[in-house]
Every structure is written in C-alpha cells, then in structure tokens.
N, C-alpha and C positions, 0 to 999 in steps of 0.2 A: 848409568850412562848408556849402556847397551839398550836399555828399555826405551830411552828417549830417541835413539837413532833408528828404531824400527819404523818401517813404513806403515802409515795408518791407512785405513780404508777410505772409500770415497766420501763418507759422511764424517770423517775426522773423529772427534770424540763424541759425536751425537749418535743416537741409536738409529740404525738404518730401517728397522722394522717400524718404529714409531713414525719415522718420516714417510715411509711408503704407505702405511695404512691410515695414519691419522693426519699426515701433513703437518707434523709438529716437530720442532727441534728439541728433542728430549735428551739431556746429557746422559751418556752411558757411564757405567761403573767399571772400574778395573777388575772387580771380582767377577763380572759377567762378560768377560772378553772371549773372543774366539778368533782363530787364525784361518784365513781363506786366501789361497793363491799368494802366499807370502805377505799378506797384509793383515793388520790387526783391526778388528771391529769391536766396538764396545756397545753393550746393550743395557737398556734400562731395567729389564727384569730377566730372570732365568728362562721364563716362558718365551720371551722374544728371542733369546739366544737359540733356544731349541728350534723355534720356528725358522730362523735363519739357516741353521745347519741342515734342516730337512730339504730346503730348496733355496740355496744361496743366490742362484742366478736371478731370482725374482727381485732381489733387493740391492743388486750392485749395478753400477753404470755400465752401459754397453757402447753404443755409438756416440751418445751425447752425455755430458755431465748431468748428474742428478739435479733436478730443479729444487731450489731452496724455497721454503714457504715465505709468504709475505710478512711484513713487520707487524708484530702484535705487541702493543704497549699497554701496561696497567699504570694509570696515573692516580696516585693517592695523596692524601693530605687532609689537614683540618678543614672543617666547615668554614668557608669564607677565605680560604687560601688563594683562590683564583684558579682552581683546577679547570673549570669549564672554559674560561677565556683562553687559557694556555692550550687546552685540548683542541679547541676549534682552530686555533692558528696552526698547530702542528698537523692536524688532519688535512687542512687546506694546503699546506706546503708539500706534504708527502703524498697527497692523493689517496688517503685511506679514510675509512669510516670513523666518525666520532659517535660513540655510544655513551650517553649520560645515564648511568645505571638507574638512579632513583626516578628520573624522568621516564625511563622506559617502563619501570614498574607502574607508574601512574597511568601510562597509556594502555597498559594491559587491562586495567579495571575501570578506566574512564567511561567506556560504553555503558556500564551498569551504574556506577556511582554518579555519573553526569557532572561531577565536579571533582577537583583535585582533593585528595585525602591529605589532611594536615596532621602533624603530630599533636598530642594532647597539650604540649607546651604552646603551640601556635594557635590552636583553635579558639574560636570566640566563645564566651560563656553563653549558655542557653537558658539560664534560670529565668531571666526576664521574658524571653520568648515563650517559655512554657507557661508562665503566668498569664501572658497576653492571650495565648491560645485557649487556656482554661476559662478565662473570663469571657472571651468571645463566644465560646460554646454555650455559656450560661445565657447569653442574649439570644441564641437561636432556639427555634422550637424543636420538638422531639424528632419530627420527621426529617428536618434538615440535618440534624445531628446524626441520625442513623445513616442517611445517604452519604454524608461526609465520612463516616466511619467505614462504610463499605468501600468507598473509593480509596481511602487510606490503606485498608487491608489489601485491596487489589494491587495498589502501587507497590506495597511491600513485597507481594508475591512476585511481581515483575522484576524487582531488583535483587532477588535472592542470589547470593554469591556462591560459587562452587568452593569446595574445600581449599583448592589452590588459590583462588582469589581472596578467600578469607585470610590465608596465610600471608599473602602480599599486603593486604590492608593492615593486618596486625604489625607487619614489619615497618610499614610507613608511619603508623600511628604510635606504636609503643616500642619500636626497635626490636621486636621479637625476631629471633633468628629464623631464616628461611630454611625449611627442611631440604635435604639433598635431592629428593625427588622433584621438588619445585624448581630448584636450581638447574636440574637436568633439562627441564623443559625450556629454560631460558638461556643459560650460559653455553651449553653444548653446541647450539646452533652457530654461535659466532666462530667456533673453531672448525666445525665440520660441514656447514652448509654454505652454499653460494647465496649472495655474492661475497660474503665475508671471507670465505675460505681462500679465495684466490686474490682478494684485494687487500686484506689486512684491516686493522682497526686500532683505535686508541680507546681504551675502556676507562671512562672517567668515573672515579668513585667506587671502584671495586678491585680487589676485595677490601672489605671494611673491618673485618674481625679475624681473629686467628682461626676460627672455625671455617671461614670462607677461604682462607689461605690453604688450610688442610684439605678442603674440598677440591680445590684446583690441583693440589699435589696428588691426591688419590685418583683423580680422573685423568691424570697425565696432561693437563691443560697448561702448558708452560708458556708464559709470555716471554718474548725475546728480551724485554727490559721492563723493569718496574721503576717508576720515577716517583719519589716522595718530595712534595713541595713543602718546604719549611719556611714559615714567615713569622715575623714579630707579632706579638699579641696586640700591640697598638695598631698595626696595619689591619688585622682582622676586625678590631673594634671599629676603626674608621669606616670599614667596608660594610659591616653588618648593622651598626647602630642606627644610621639614618632610616633604612626601611623598617626596622623594628619600632622606632619612635613614631613613624608615620602610621604603622598598624595600630599602635597603642592609641594614637589620637583618634583614629577611625572608630575604635572600640568605645572610647569615651563619648564620642559623638552619638554612636548608636545607643549607648546606655542612657544618655539624656533623652533621646527620642523615645526609647522604651518606657522610661519613667513617666513621660508626658502621656503616652498611650494608655498606660496602666491607670493613671489618674482620671483620664477621660472615660475609660471603660467602667471604672468604679462609680463615677458620677452617673453614668447612664443606668447602671444597675440599681442605684439608689432611687432614681426617678421612676 
C-alpha cells in the first residue's frame, strides 16, 4: 500500500531515458527503479538507470511537461482479414502515416525487378514460356541468337540485386525471415527519423512472426498498441476467392495461347 502511494516521476511507469533519447514509451521495471527528488522513476534497463543517475536533470521536466511521443500502432491479422482497409481509415482519422509492410518491401526492390515479386504460390508457370523461347531460338540464325544472348546477359547484369535486396526478394517469394541487419535499415527509421518520429504511424502487417516480435523487443521499438483483427474463415474466403479465381482463369487463357503458339512454332520448324 505504501508503494502505491509513492509519487511517481514525470514519465509515470515509462522509462525517462528511452523517452528522451529514442522518443519511445518503453515500460520501466520495478527492479530498475531509482528515487530522485522524492519521486520514483522506473527504467527499462540497468544501463538507463545508471545514465539517469549520472545526470538526472537532463531527463526530468522543468518549465513544461515532457512531450509524449505520437501514436504508433501495429495492426496484425490473417491474410484477407481487411487490415489494409482498416489501417487506411484509422490513419486518415488520426492524421498518422499508414505503412503497408509488404508493399513497402516491394517498393524497395521495384526499381530493379521492374515488376512486383510474387510468392511461388501465386506466380504463373513458366514451362510453356521456356518451350516457346527455345523453339523460337531454333528458328533464328546463329548471329541473331548470339546478339540476343549478349543482350540478355547485359540485362541480367543491370538488374543484379544487392544482398539486402536478395533477402527482401526471398522474403516476398518464399517467406524467408528477414535478417536483423536488413530490418534495421527498414524498421528503425519509422521510430527514429522524421517525418514518422513526430507524426506517428499505423504499421500494417508487421510483425508477422515471433522472430520479428523478438526483434522489436530487443531494439526497444515499442508500439503503443497492437491490434489483432480476427475474422471468420468464411469472410476471408469470400474476400480472397474471387480474385484467386480470376487469376486462375487468366492462367488458363494464357496456357491455351501458349499451346497454340507451340503448335505453330513446331509446324514452322517442320516446314
């Protein structure tokens, strides 16, 4: 009871050092508490407590109350739950940024890939395309084929991806985990750099795995709230099935066209 009646510091149960240096509301721990001017301050780590005790005046309020950071929201849920629609509406109402995580990853590598990277589940089969290309090359003379090969090799050199871009592509295609050093170059900016630092954001679709949750925890990147959207399986099916069906129809149409092209090419080769 006596503990509850004690006066808390300007930042209440949040770490004043994390707030001052990183502009993040990081909950402090009772084990890492310190008393200053008859007020109790709680810290996220022993190092932050020691830093506070060396120069407490730097971390306490003087003439004005300490400014709180803007709202930072993590919005998660199953694919097709409607996260992006909700995130756009929330961002518009609150005047904060909306960041769609996987779309942001696509934008990072789009200048080199020239088109969006799809997962192996979504991408179209290339078997017929490869057959058509092979038969087409048989119809060309040697010099044209050599020129084409040189151009192809040159274009491959132009779109060579960096290790970081390769990691992003592997994540989008095969759901391979993003290394912490890659996440550092992406996620840290939203907490530490302008205009996100002073405006706030709603992060749509991140974190996606327990490793990404652990990454946020280790870096001290605390969202103010995490919202999980739970929906019925039937709702997800109604939302995702029509576009999947349309994509399947387009693939079937392309397959028929490829079959006709293969037949025509084989006829030309026979002639």
